[in-house]
ZABA-969020 format. One line per field, with one value per residue (C-alpha): residue in three letters; x negated, y negated, z. Coordinates in steps of 0.02 Angstrom, whole numbers. Layout:
<nodes>
code <- [ala_...]
xx <- [X_...]
yy <- [Y_...]
zz <- [Z_...]
</nodes>
This chain:
<nodes>
code <- [met_ala_ile_asp_phe_asp_gln_ile_ile_pro_arg_arg_gly_thr_asn_ser_leu_lys_trp_asp_thr_tyr_pro_glu_glu_ile_leu_pro_met_trp_val_ala_asp_met_asp_phe_arg_ser_pro_gln_ala_val_ile_asp_ala_leu_his_gln_ala_val_glu_his_gly_ile_phe_gly_tyr_pro_ser_gly_leu_his_ser_glu_pro_asn_gln_arg_lys_glu_leu_arg_glu_val_ile_val_met_arg_met_ala_arg_leu_tyr_his_trp_glu_ile_gln_pro_glu_asp_ile_leu_phe_ile_pro_gly_val_val_val_gly_phe_asn_leu_val_ala_his_ala_leu_gly_gly_glu_gly_ser_ser_leu_ile_val_gln_pro_pro_ile_tyr_pro_pro_ile_leu_ala_ala_ala_thr_asn_ala_lys_met_arg_arg_ile_asp_ser_pro_leu_val_pro_arg_leu_thr_gly_gln_ser_thr_leu_his_tyr_glu_ile_asp_phe_asp_gln_phe_glu_gln_ala_leu_ala_pro_asp_thr_arg_leu_phe_ile_leu_cys_asn_pro_his_asn_pro_thr_gly_arg_val_phe_arg_arg_ala_glu_leu_glu_arg_leu_ala_glu_ile_cys_leu_arg_his_gly_val_ala_ile_cys_ser_asp_glu_ile_his_gly_asp_leu_val_phe_glu_pro_his_his_his_leu_pro_ile_ala_ser_leu_asp_pro_glu_ile_ala_arg_asn_thr_ile_thr_leu_met_ser_pro_ser_lys_thr_phe_asn_ile_pro_gly_leu_gln_phe_ser_phe_ala_ile_val_pro_asn_ser_glu_trp_arg_lys_arg_leu_gln_thr_ala_gly_gln_gly_leu_thr_gly_trp_val_asn_ser_leu_gly_trp_val_ala_ala_leu_ala_ala_tyr_arg_glu_gly_glu_glu_trp_leu_arg_glu_val_leu_gln_tyr_leu_arg_ala_asn_arg_asp_leu_leu_thr_gly_trp_leu_ala_glu_asn_leu_pro_his_ala_pro_his_thr_ile_pro_glu_gly_thr_tyr_leu_val_trp_leu_asp_cys_arg_pro_leu_gly_leu_pro_asp_asn_pro_tyr_ala_phe_phe_leu_arg_glu_ala_lys_val_ala_phe_ser_asp_gly_arg_ala_phe_gly_lys_glu_gly_glu_gly_phe_ile_arg_trp_asn_phe_ala_cys_pro_gln_ser_leu_leu_glu_glu_ala_cys_ala_arg_leu_ala_gln_ala_val_arg_leu_thr_ala_ile_arg]
xx <- [464_551_547_652_530_649_773_787_796_858_726_789_836_730_589_491_350_355_542_593_460_543_724_838_814_626_559_409_257_129_84_11_144_249_437_449_511_372_355_503_389_339_520_571_429_476_660_610_505_643_775_675_727_584_447_326_140_48_-68_-252_-300_-394_-389_-371_-199_-176_-95_-247_-366_-268_-274_-462_-477_-364_-471_-633_-564_-498_-669_-749_-617_-609_-788_-897_-934_-971_-920_-892_-729_-816_-868_-688_-622_-435_-389_-227_-279_-420_-419_-442_-582_-692_-666_-719_-873_-918_-907_-1000_-1142_-1153_-1095_-1150_-1312_-1305_-1230_-1130_-1115_-959_-916_-781_-652_-601_-459_-432_-452_-626_-670_-611_-707_-868_-781_-686_-851_-940_-1052_-1105_-1030_-1137_-1048_-1118_-982_-940_-973_-827_-861_-738_-721_-616_-500_-421_-486_-586_-713_-807_-987_-1115_-1263_-1386_-1529_-1416_-1349_-1523_-1582_-1429_-1475_-1550_-1663_-1512_-1395_-1332_-1182_-1113_-925_-895_-720_-706_-591_-606_-460_-411_-515_-470_-650_-696_-883_-990_-1119_-1265_-1190_-1160_-1333_-1415_-1310_-1350_-1536_-1543_-1451_-1563_-1719_-1661_-1588_-1409_-1267_-1125_-942_-844_-659_-593_-407_-363_-476_-332_-255_-376_-333_-421_-551_-614_-650_-673_-840_-865_-1032_-1072_-1054_-1207_-1339_-1355_-1467_-1339_-1201_-1292_-1301_-1116_-947_-809_-631_-487_-301_-148_-55_-77_-79_88_168_167_67_196_154_-23_-128_-307_-473_-658_-788_-945_-1083_-1198_-1157_-1233_-1123_-969_-1005_-1030_-864_-772_-851_-809_-627_-600_-454_-426_-369_-240_-193_-124_66_132_240_86_7_161_169_-18_-22_132_66_-104_-33_115_104_-13_123_208_39_10_180_164_-5_74_210_86_-22_128_168_-12_-13_155_99_-74_-2_129_-3_-114_31_120_-20_-172_-272_-255_-389_-334_-406_-355_-374_-472_-394_-265_-97_-153_-186_-295_-241_-337_-203_-321_-309_-119_-132_-4_37_12_-78_-15_52_155_206_272_357_449_480_489_555_418_301_123_-29_-119_-293_-363_-343_-474_-613_-658_-686_-497_-451_-327_-291_-145_-141_6_69_147_196_383_522_488_646_583_416_503_610_455_376_533_538_354_373_518_427_271_375_474_314_241_398_386]
yy <- [7_-20_139_151_222_165_301_438_604_747_883_1000_1170_1146_1265_1116_1153_973_965_1145_1188_1089_1073_943_814_807_674_749_640_779_886_782_772_620_598_519_591_633_529_545_605_753_793_782_896_1023_1015_1054_1202_1268_1250_1370_1498_1623_1627_1759_1776_1617_1620_1587_1749_1800_1644_1456_1391_1216_1150_1198_1124_962_959_982_835_728_766_730_561_525_552_438_302_298_338_324_508_609_790_927_1023_1186_1113_1127_1281_1287_1355_1372_1247_1148_1258_1408_1310_1276_1452_1521_1410_1472_1652_1620_1511_1563_1724_1825_1772_1591_1431_1283_1108_999_828_840_783_860_947_1112_1232_1160_1209_1387_1410_1469_1607_1662_1684_1762_1609_1509_1335_1185_1027_854_743_574_436_326_141_20_-137_-273_-227_-69_-23_137_151_315_320_452_485_531_577_695_768_809_875_989_1079_1251_1354_1462_1315_1344_1229_1060_1035_849_776_609_517_589_677_626_467_387_339_311_333_199_229_209_336_462_437_470_627_691_658_752_900_905_898_1042_1149_1132_1140_1014_1059_895_898_743_784_609_520_432_369_229_51_-101_-167_11_124_311_372_559_607_710_554_474_567_721_810_780_840_1005_1026_987_1072_941_990_881_894_791_871_735_595_635_733_905_1014_1154_1188_1243_1164_1107_1110_1118_1021_1128_1064_1205_1349_1481_1422_1430_1613_1647_1563_1664_1824_1782_1755_1915_2012_1879_1721_1734_1613_1440_1427_1399_1253_1178_1159_1069_951_912_867_756_672_631_574_472_447_297_164_270_288_100_71_208_139_-32_47_152_0_-94_55_65_-119_-105_44_-19_-191_-110_-5_-156_-252_-115_5_-111_3_153_141_187_191_77_202_148_297_434_400_459_358_436_379_398_425_455_277_293_406_528_675_802_834_691_807_903_745_653_809_830_651_554_694_654_787_730_834_890_815_972_1064_948_1003_964_783_772_810_677_617_632_614_511_530_366_422_403_276_125_151_322_247_113_245_343_185_149_326_317_152_215_374_279_149_279_369_208_180_354]
zz <- [-1113_-946_-842_-686_-559_-422_-472_-342_-432_-321_-313_-178_-245_-402_-353_-288_-167_-108_-72_-36_94_234_295_217_355_322_203_110_85_72_-80_-221_-354_-402_-381_-554_-719_-840_-1000_-1116_-1256_-1147_-1105_-1289_-1344_-1212_-1263_-1442_-1387_-1273_-1409_-1515_-1386_-1398_-1267_-1329_-1306_-1357_-1506_-1489_-1403_-1559_-1668_-1645_-1700_-1769_-1610_-1508_-1636_-1630_-1441_-1444_-1563_-1454_-1300_-1395_-1451_-1277_-1197_-1328_-1308_-1118_-1070_-1227_-1196_-1353_-1332_-1459_-1483_-1439_-1270_-1211_-1121_-1081_-909_-809_-674_-597_-441_-556_-637_-488_-422_-591_-588_-414_-473_-635_-571_-389_-310_-161_-78_-135_-67_-130_-60_-39_34_168_211_46_-47_47_-102_-131_47_10_-153_-69_28_-128_-220_-69_-56_95_109_154_209_175_247_176_302_356_377_455_350_428_570_502_329_306_166_139_78_30_143_6_123_220_57_-6_162_172_10_36_-77_-120_-161_-337_-349_-296_-310_-333_-315_-407_-382_-209_-126_10_34_-133_-173_-355_-355_-440_-575_-455_-335_-473_-546_-378_-347_-522_-501_-337_-412_-566_-460_-350_-490_-424_-549_-535_-549_-554_-512_-602_-602_-536_-661_-750_-587_-545_-495_-568_-547_-521_-668_-676_-744_-776_-702_-858_-967_-887_-987_-1101_-974_-837_-954_-982_-792_-765_-788_-789_-743_-805_-832_-881_-736_-603_-731_-812_-669_-753_-630_-634_-817_-770_-905_-876_-965_-929_-1029_-1036_-1151_-1092_-1212_-1097_-955_-1067_-1100_-915_-872_-1004_-939_-757_-803_-901_-829_-696_-783_-919_-1055_-1023_-1010_-1188_-1130_-1049_-1221_-1285_-1138_-1138_-1323_-1309_-1152_-1225_-1392_-1330_-1143_-1125_-1105_-970_-883_-883_-804_-673_-622_-594_-487_-389_-357_-288_-176_-118_-73_14_118_164_206_317_404_436_511_608_654_657_771_655_518_342_168_26_-115_-269_-359_-328_-245_-73_85_221_395_558_692_838_907_917_1070_1005_1120_981_818_706_571_698_791_637_572_737_792_627_515_389_318_283_239_397_402_482_316_239_357_536_484_458_638_694_516_396_207_144_-36_-93_-270_-243_-265_-156_-55_2_49_151_236_285_357_459_527_572_662_766_816_870_963_1058_1107_1175_1281_1356]
</nodes>
């Protein structure tokens, strides 16, 4: 299958957060969705559902329909095939989104008078989860190391992580692959985090939404797959949304081997979280059954974009450290050495007409950084690089 990822598909005026937030002259490289068509199997399945022409309440509110049973079986087989992780169909809870998921977990397992721990710089909604659940947030920042002249690599300070835990810490929200640093944590790192959490009675909620978007030789490993005891202490959040570019259909799932925790999650969501979008079911099943070839090809294209971008940064902005993501399609760029006259997000928006994600949203550790989404046709990525180079050059002249 030869897929034309170079095709530029107009997205303005399509209810796109990424493209409709900024004026037409702005090139968006911010919010994490891809500018590629989803797998044809997904589009065909959605066409068939739309042609039916009736969009009533989905089944499954009181009984499990065949489509949902099949999707459970597909997910069970997928976990076994990819990770040698044996889960049961009843371990799976379907939810409208991963952000909904970790907020539900915070309400169900934490709540007022307790704390949760996170690893900034990190996806902004994870930072907000503690406040939403009336919990106290504890930060255990990842540690940036400079490897070579300009490559950033983030590591875990395990001693600091353990020392940061408080007697009232009930929850750790792990993000793996990590957004925005692109780290894919190794087995030894995950084992040590899990052991610390078990020893201190801290539950793990693992956001693994980017788990399919990992570049060789790296491999994603769900922390819950390490050991049955760790699995019982972990709620794993996954979704086909990033993988197959269908986030607007709001389909995700939680894998919860702990039956008591499943009940608590269902109770916490009563009256607050509704059913999953009926078209989300259709897309998820088609993606997981028939989307693997598309995924292989998009990963090759994303890897080429990653290498193009990081190579360009090393050559043109050698004093600005950046990550080479092991997973995700996001580069994290330290703009502080560039001596810009303004916050880099505001500067590049104004002078380069490129919209990045503002590093400040990812915690105080993101001050002076931008997050760059490279999941787009290569010509758009090259255009963004050219605009950036001109803006930096003109600033240096001034």
